[in-house]
C-alpha positions, 0 to 999 in steps of 0.5 A, spaced: 438 273 601 437 265 602 430 267 605 427 270 599 423 264 597 419 262 600 420 265 607 420 273 605 415 272 599 410 269 604 412 275 609 410 280 604 403 276 602 401 276 609 403 283 611 399 285 604 393 281 606 393 284 614 394 291 611 389 291 605 395 292 600 402 294 599 405 298 605 412 299 603 415 300 596 422 296 597 423 290 600 431 289 601 434 283 602 441 283 606 447 278 605 449 273 610 451 276 617 457 271 620 459 271 627 466 270 628 467 267 621 461 263 621 454 264 619 449 266 624 443 261 625 439 259 631 441 252 630 448 253 631 446 258 637 452 263 635 447 269 635 448 275 639 442 279 642 442 286 641 440 287 649 446 283 651 451 287 646 448 294 649 450 292 656 458 293 653 457 297 647 454 304 645 448 303 640 451 307 635 457 303 635 453 297 633 449 301 628 456 303 625 458 296 625 452 294 621 453 300 616 460 299 615 458 294 609 453 294 604 447 291 605 448 286 600 455 284 602 456 279 607 458 282 614 463 278 619 460 281 626 466 280 631 469 284 637 474 286 631 469 289 627 466 293 634 473 295 636 474 298 629 467 302 629 468 305 636 475 307 633 472 310 627 466 314 631 472 316 636 475 320 630 469 323 628 467 325 635 474 328 636 473 332 630 466 335 633 469 336 640 475 340 637 469 344 634 465 344 640 465 352 640 463 353 633 455 355 631 452 351 626 447 353 620 440 352 622 439 348 615 443 344 611 441 341 604 445 335 602 442 333 595 448 335 592 453 332 596 457 326 595 455 323 601 447 324 599 449 321 592 452 315 595 446 313 599 442 314 593 446 309 589 443 303 592 444 305 599 451 305 599 453 306 606 461 304 606 462 310 601 457 315 605 461 313 611 468 315 607 465 321 605 463 323 612 470 322 614 472 326 609 468 332 612 471 330 618 478 331 616 476 337 612 473 340 619 480 339 622 484 343 617 479 348 616 480 355 618 475 359 622 471 362 616 469 355 614 468 351 620 461 352 621 459 350 614 463 344 614 460 342 621 453 343 619 454 339 613 457 333 617 452 333 623 446 333 617 450 327 614 451 323 620 443 325 622 441 321 616 445 315 618 443 315 626 450 317 628 453 322 632 447 324 636 451 324 643 455 330 646 462 329 644 465 330 651 459 325 654 461 320 648 468 320 650 467 319 658 461 314 657 461 308 661 460 301 660 459 294 664 467 293 662 470 299 665 475 298 670 474 305 673 468 310 675 468 317 672 468 320 679 474 316 680 477 318 674 476 326 676 479 325 683 485 322 680 486 328 675 485 333 680 490 329 684 495 329 678 494 337 677 496 338 684 502 334 683 504 338 677 503 344 681 507 342 686 512 340 681 512 332 683 512 330 676 514 323 678 507 322 682 503 326 676 506 321 671 504 315 676 497 317 676 497 318 668 500 311 668 495 308 673 489 311 669 492 309 662 492 302 665 485 302 666 483 304 659 483 312 660 487 317 656 488 324 658 489 329 653 493 336 656 491 342 653 492 350 655 485 349 657 486 344 662 486 336 662 480 332 658 479 325 658 476 319 654 476 312 655 480 308 650 474 303 648 
C-alpha cells in the first residue's frame, strides 16, 4: 500500500515496456505485513524468508496464514498466527480423514456456491475460508447419502485456495525439523502399547501414551485400530 506511487507505478511501466503492452488486467496492492506487531522491513531486519519458514512449517500452513486476512487488511505474521493456521487445517483435514473411504464426484461446479461468491467479492479469502469450514462441518454431520457431494465441493473449494492437497493421514504424520520423535519410533511405541493392552498391562499402555504425548504425538483409538497425529 505504501509503495503504490512511485515504486509500483514504475514497476508497471517497466514491465509493460518489457512485454510490449499490458500483460495483466489487475495489479493488487496488499496492506502492511507486520512481524510480531511491528511493520516488516529490510531496514529493521525483521523479515522472514520462506525457505527458512519451510524447514519448520508446511507450505500450506504459510499459505493459509496469509489467506486468513483480506489482502487489503493488515496482517500480523507471528508464531500464534501460524499455530492458528495449523489448527484450522487440522480441522479441515480431520473432516477429510473421517470421510476417506467416500468416493467423490468427478466434476464440481462452484459458481453458485457462497465460497465462490466470496472470492468474487474483492477476493474475500476470510469469508471463503469460513465457508470452507462450513462445508467441513456439514460433511462431519452428513449421512452417507450426502457425504460424496459435500466432500467433492469441499475439495474443489480448497483447490482454488491451494490447500488440502495432501493425503489426510500423511498430513497428520508429517515431520519437521522441530519434531521430538521420528515416525518409526512412534510406530514402535504404538505397537508396544498394543501388546501391553493385549496383556492387560494398562499401566504400561498409559505410560506409552503419555510418553508420546509429551513428544507432541496424539493417539486416537477406534474400532479399526490406533491412528496418530502430531499436535503441531
